[in-house]
N, C-alpha and C positions, 0 to 999 in steps of 0.2 A: 447509467442513461435513464431516465425515468419513463417509464411507460406511460405513453398518453392514452387515456380512456377514450374510447369511441362516443360521439354524441347520437344518441339513438332517436332522440327527440328533435328530429330535422324536417319534419313535414307539419304544416300548418291545416287548419281545416279547409281554408280556402283551397290547398293544393289537393286535399284529397277529393274534394267534392268536384274540382275540376278534372281530376283524374277518372273518377267514376263515370261522370258525362261523358268524357270522350270515349269511354269503351261500349256505350250502348250502340253506335250504328254497326259495330263489327258482332256484336253478341246479340242484339235483338234489334234487327232492321225494322220490324213493325212499329217499333217504339219511336213515334216521330214528334212527340210534343216534349221538348225538353226544357220548357219553362218552369220558372219556380211554383207556379200554381199547380203542376201537375203532381199527385200524390206520389209518383216512383220519384221524382227529382226530391220530394220532402225526405221520402225514406233513405236515398243516397247521403243526404243531409245528416239524417240521425246517425248512418253508419259511421260517417266521417269524424263526428262529434264523439261518437263511442272510441273510434280506433285512435283520436287524438288523445283523449283522455288515457287510453293503456299504455301509448308509447311516452306519454309524459311520466306516469308512473314507473315503467321500466326503466326509464333513465335517471330515477332517483330513488336506489336502492337504500332504505335506512340503515343506521348503524347497527341496530339489534338483529336485522337479517343477516347482514355481513357477519357478524359476531357469531350468530348460529350455525351458518356455513362453515365457518373457520373451526369452530368445535365439533362439527360433524368430522372433519378431516383429521384435525389434531388431537381430539379428545376433550371432555368436559373441564379439563384442567386449565384448558388453555385460557389465558388472560391478556386482553386488548388494552392498552393503556389510555389511547387516544385517538382521534380521527386524524389527528397531525402526523403519527408517527404509524408508518405504514411497513417499517421493515420486517415486523413480524408476520404480517400479514403476506407480504411478497414472498417471505421465507416458506411459508406453508404452501402457497400456491406452486412455488418452484420445486417443491419436494413431489408434487405429485406427478412431475416428468421423469423422475427416477423410478428405473426399474426395480423392484423389491419383490415381486411375486412372479413366478413362473408359471405361464400359462400358455403360450403359442411356443412354437420352435425358437421363434427370435429372442423371447426373453431367457430361455434356457442357454442358448448359445452366448447371449450378452454376459449372463451372470456368471457363466463358465470363464469367460475371457478376462474377467476381473480378477481371477487368481492368478498370481506370480507364477511363470514360467509357461502359460498357456499360450501358443502362437495362433492357434485356431480350434474351434469347437464345433462340430455338427451335430444337430439334434434330428433324430429319426425317430419319429412319432409310431404309437402303436407297434412297437418291436422291442423283444427280449434279446439283445443279442449278447448278453453275457453268458446265457444258457450254453452248455455242454452239447446238447441235442441241436444237431443241424436242422431238423425238422421244426423246433420251436423257433430257433433262429430265423428262418425264410417264413414263418407264418405270423398273420396279424395276431397283436395281443393287446387287446382293448386294456387300458389305463396303464400301460406301460409306456415309457420313453427309453431310449437309450441315446446318451451323451459321448460321442467318440472325440477323444481329446488328442491334438496334435501338437507336440512339444517342439519339433524342429523338423528339419527336412530328412533327417535319416536315424535320429536317436528316438527309440519308443519313451514315452512319458514312463515315470517311475511310480512304483504303487504309491509311494508317498504323496505324490502329483494326484494321483487318481481319488486318493482318499481324501485329500484337500477339496477337490471339485465337488465330490460326493458331499462333504459337509458343508460347502457352501450352496448347494442346492436343495439339500433337504428341507431346512426351514421355510424356502420359499416355493416349494412345489404345492399343489392342492392336495387335500388330504387323501383322496382316492388314487392318488398318482403314484406308481412306483418307478423311480428313477434309477437306471442302470448306468454307471460311467465305465466306459472301456479304452482300451488304447486300440488304435486301427490296426487291421491286420493288412499286410503288403503283399500283391500277388508278383513274383519275380518274373518279369518278362524281358527276353532277349530279343534281337533284331538284326536280321540279314537282309541286307539291301545292296544294290549295286549304284553309285553315284557317276552321273557323268558330269564333269566340271565345266564351265563356260572356257572358252579359249584364254589362255593367259593365266588362268586362276591355278596357285600353287596346291597340289596336291595335300601337302600336310596341312594347310590352312582350311581347306575344303572338309577335309576330315574332321578337323578340330570342331569348326562351326555345325557341322550336322550333328557330333556329339553333344555338343551344348544345346543346340536347338532340342533335341529329344528330351533332355534331362530338363530344360525349362519347361516343355510342354507337361511333362507328367509330373512337374513340382508340386508336392501337396500343399504348398503356401501361397505360391504365385503362380502357379501353371494355368493350363488351360486357357481358352480364349478370353475370358474375362480377367485372367489374372488375379484370380482369387483364390486359386487352387484348385487340383483335379477333383471334380465332383464324385463323391464317395459312391461307390457302387455303379458308375457309370462304363459301360462297355468301351473297348478300345476299338477303333474302326481303321481299318488299313487305309482307305481313302482319305480320313483326315491326316494320317502321318504323312502319304504322299503331298497334301496340300501345304501343310506347315514346313515341309523340307524343300518342296518347289518353289517357295517364297524366298528363299536365300537368294542374295544377290549373285553369288558365284556358283550356282548349281544350276544346270541346264536341263538335266533329267534324272528322275529316280524311278528305278525298275527294281524287280525281284532279281536275286541271284540265281545262278545256276551252278548245280553240282558238277562232277566231272563227267558224269556221261550227257550232260546238256539239259538234265531234268530241272524244273523249275523248283525253287526252294520256298520254304514258308518265311514271308517277311516277319512273322512274330513266332518267337520260339517259347515254348513253355518246357519245364521241367515234369518228368511224371510225379504224381499220378495226375496232373492238372491238365495233360494234353487233351481230355475231353472237353475242354472249354472252348477249343478251337470252333468257330462256326465257320463253314465253306458255303460257297455259291453252288452252283449246278455243275460248273466246271471242276469242281474239286479244289479251287483255290481259297486261301484262307480269305474271310472279309472281316472277320472282327473276333474278339476275345472276350468271353464274358465275364465280368466283375461280380461278386455276391455283394448283398448289402454291406456297407459298411468298408468295403475294401479300397485300397488305393494301389497305385502303381509302384512297384521298385524297377526302374529302368536299368537294367544290367545290360551294358553296353560294353561289348568285346570290339575293340578296334580291328580286330582280325577279321570279323562278320561285317565289317563295313569295305567294300571293295570300290575303289576308285577307278574306273574305266578310263581308257584312253579315248579322248576325243576323237571322232571319225572325221 
């Protein structure tokens, strides 16, 4: 479809003068003489004349200027055959919309996703997550960016894929930017919950739906509320887990499970030495689990940890 160029020269001298005169009462109420003999009206007419000429010239860009612009974009060797053949010009302008340089986080992510095999890419600015030093990974590093590559829901990206992404980003980066390409780190999290189904709901179906909802919520590709994958490094909140499970049609109540002594058990379970990531409220109940920068959730669900309680 041919692009229709806008008409920038759509105001005439009379229109500009009339518009200028109509603004006088609001901007200069003490100015009461609006006749053509007034020097102020003469000045408005002069400015209207200059504005009309500028708009007329703006709407008529000569071929020489157009060619110079295209050479700035495409290079001095660009040749334009004729004014009637605009395919070359359109191709040059269309190329401006293609991302070939990585400056923003979105640029890095877009270019990384162009590599076959990459399902999702997340760029974290001012971080060197490739370092073996934990202090460096959690500290701000000017001039560094880390691109976390997600290949699938479970399999980690291969070293070959990470190398291909690095090679694709290297020529696109700014000269002073150091790019790190890594695989995500998954924190293994278990779940202990008691589910009260609605009357008439089958227990096996309820447990199956709960397991599916948990896995979908923490999915690295389609999880979280926006459906674009769990945000890297975002903490897990127990209240959000209650909310997403409580929205199931066959679930009436979700609560914490209790041990044989009747003591409340943690809803979220971590394996040592990660247990120090549990955050508790003033009553000692778990509120959240802390994730580090660049981490995702490995939802490890043991059906035995999900108790289906009889409906009271």
